[in-house]
N, C-alpha and C positions, 0 to 999 in steps of 0.2 A: 639089241636094245641098245641105244647110244649111251657113253657114260656122261653123266653130268658133273661130276666131283672126282677130282683128283685122288680120293682116299678109294674110290672104286677100284676093284682086284683085276691086275693085268699080268699075266704071265706067272700065276701063281703066289704074286706078292704085290702088296699096295705100293702106289706110287711113293706113297709116304715113305714107306720103309725105305725104298730104293733112289727116289730121285726128288725129293724135295728141297735139297740143298744142288744149287746150279752152279757152287763154286767151291774153291777148297777151303778149308777152315784155317785160316793163319796159322803158319809153324814157326817155331821160332827160327829167327835168323842163324843162331848159333850151328842149327841142325841142317844147313843146307848149302854151303857154309853160311848161307845167310837167306833167308827165304820166306816167303809168307805162309794155330796149332792145332790143332784135331789136326788136318793137314792145311789151313790157311793161314793160323794163327799169325803170324807176324814175324817175319824175319825180322819182326820189331822187336819182340822181346828179349830175344836172344842176341840174334845178330846185330839188331839197331843198338844194343846195350852194350855189344863189345867195343865198339870204336868210339867212343863218347866223349863229349867234351862239354863244357856249358859256362854260366854266370851270369853276373848281372848286370854285364855292360851290352848296351844295345847292338844287335848285329849289323855287319859292315854291310853294305850293298852289293860288293862284289862277291859273285856266286858263279860257279863253273857252269858253262854252257854245255846242256849234255841232253842225249835222245835215249829212251830206254831201247832195249832190243826185244820185238816181239817175236813169238814163235809159236807155230800151231802144230800140236801132236794129235794125232787121230787114234781111235780105238774101232776094231771092227764091230757093226751089227748087221743084222740078215733079216730077210723076212720081204715077203712081196704085197703086204698090206700094212698101212699106217698101224695099227694095232700089233701086226705079228714085231714090227720094227721097235716099237715102244718096249714089247716084253723083251726083245733082244738088249734092249739098254739095261733093263731092268736085271739081266743076267750076266752081262759084260761090262757094264757102267765101271769107272773107277771109284775104288773103295776109299771113303772119306768118314771119317768117323764111326758111326754105328753100322753103317750100311753103303750103298753104291749110290752115286750119283749121276745126273745126265752127261753134267761136263764139270770141269775143274780149272780153277784160275790159281796158279802157283808163282810165285817168284823168287828168285834170288839176289841180295841185294849185297854188295861189298863196298868199301869207302877206302879211298886213298886221302888221309888227311895229314894237315901240316901244323903241329902245334909248336909254338913259339915261346919261349922264356926270356924273359927281360925283365929287369929290376926286381926279380923276386916272384913276377906274376907270370902266369901261364895264358896265352890266347890261342885259339883256334883261327890260324890266319886263312887257310883254303880247305875245303874239303868237297872231293869230287866222287860221285855215285858211280857205281856201274849196276845198272837194275837190268835183269831180262826175266821178263815176264811171258810165261808159258799158259797158253788155251789148248785145254785136251777135250777134244769133242767128238761127237760120234761119226761114224761114216760108213755107208752101207758097204757090203763087201762086193757087189756087182750092180748090174745094171737093174733097174727099178722098172716097173710095168709104168705107163706114161702116168696115169691117174695117182699112183702112189708117188710117182718123182715129182710132181706137183706139189702134192701134201708135204713130202719131205724138204724140199726145196724153202718152202716157207717157215718150217718148222726149226730146218738147222740154220736159216739166216738168223732168227728170231733169237735161239740160243746162243749163238756167237754175239750178238748184238749185247744181250744180257751179260754174258761174260769179259766183254769188251769196258763194260760200264764197273765191273770190278776193276779191270786194269787201269782205267783212269782215276779209280779211287786209291790205287797204290801208286800211281806217279804223283798225285797230290800229296799221299804222305810225304814222299821222300823230298818234294820240296819245301814241304810244312820243316821236317826236319832240319835243311838246308839253311831256312830263315831263322831258326831257333838256335842254331848252333855257329854258324860261320860268322866270326869276329866277336863272339862271346871269351870273356876273359875273366880270370880269377887271380885276384892279389895273395900274396905270400902261398905259391902254389909250387915249390920246387919239385921236377918231376912228372908236373901235372897230372898228380893224383886227385885233388879234390875237383878238379874241373871233371874227370870221368865219372865222380859220384854226382855231382851236379847234373850232367847230363842223363846219368841212367834214369832219375827221377823224371827229368823233362820228356825223354822218348818213350819211357812207359805210357804217359798220359797221351803223347800222340798215337802211339800205338793202339791204345784203349779205344781211342776216337774212331780209329779207321776202322778196327773190328766192330765196334758197334753201327757204323754207317753201313758196312757190309751184311750186316745181320737185318737191320733194319730195312733195307733194298730187296733181300732175298724173301723176307716177310711179307711185303706189299705184292712184289711180283708172284710169287706162289700162292696166295691168299685167293678166295672164290673171284673170280672177275679180274685177278692180276694177268699181265701179260704172258708170263710164263703158263699159268692154269689155262688160259686161253689156247696156246700153242699146243699143249698137251691134247687138249680136247679136241682140237680141229685135227691134230695128227690121228687120234684114235677115232675118231668117229667118222672121219673121211670129208670133212667139211671143206 
């Protein structure tokens, strides 16, 4: 009997229990030393917040030219059919939050920041991020039967595409942090303490927006008729 809803049981547990989250839950940056909480929460809140700055002056136009480092890590799954492979994901997928997930996107973010004091004011002159994004994806242990290999290729490429959208959101978040911080200045701030307090508030808002975007994206993708929902059904039903 074909499965028509991702809440149907596969491998002794429901996909909802094991695989509704295709991404990491943002984790505090401080925990990684900086990376994205539940497991993707945001190297934002901790990490982003630790090297902060801020103020009322408009950001300067000069920002560092950088690119994220993207890595793929895999975990093994086994089976000769799509249903078997899906069950194996439920048994071996990365743990995130209260259960396991199909795939997981995580990140580590650190900053090189140049604070400058002049006339009693503190200004963030430059800030260069180092961002490492890691995608954790399932990979069959051995060669699959031809029909199953075709199903798996479609499923795996769709899952990776989903995760890379989360990666793009993380990059956009970092660029938003740049725009909100570089060139900011606070008057009467010897030691650059006030600027960090202001930045903590600003980065918290940026972090919250990024997490909400990720949650909203997953909700749509995992809902009935969503892209991930379709990928799972096609794999399990051999379509």
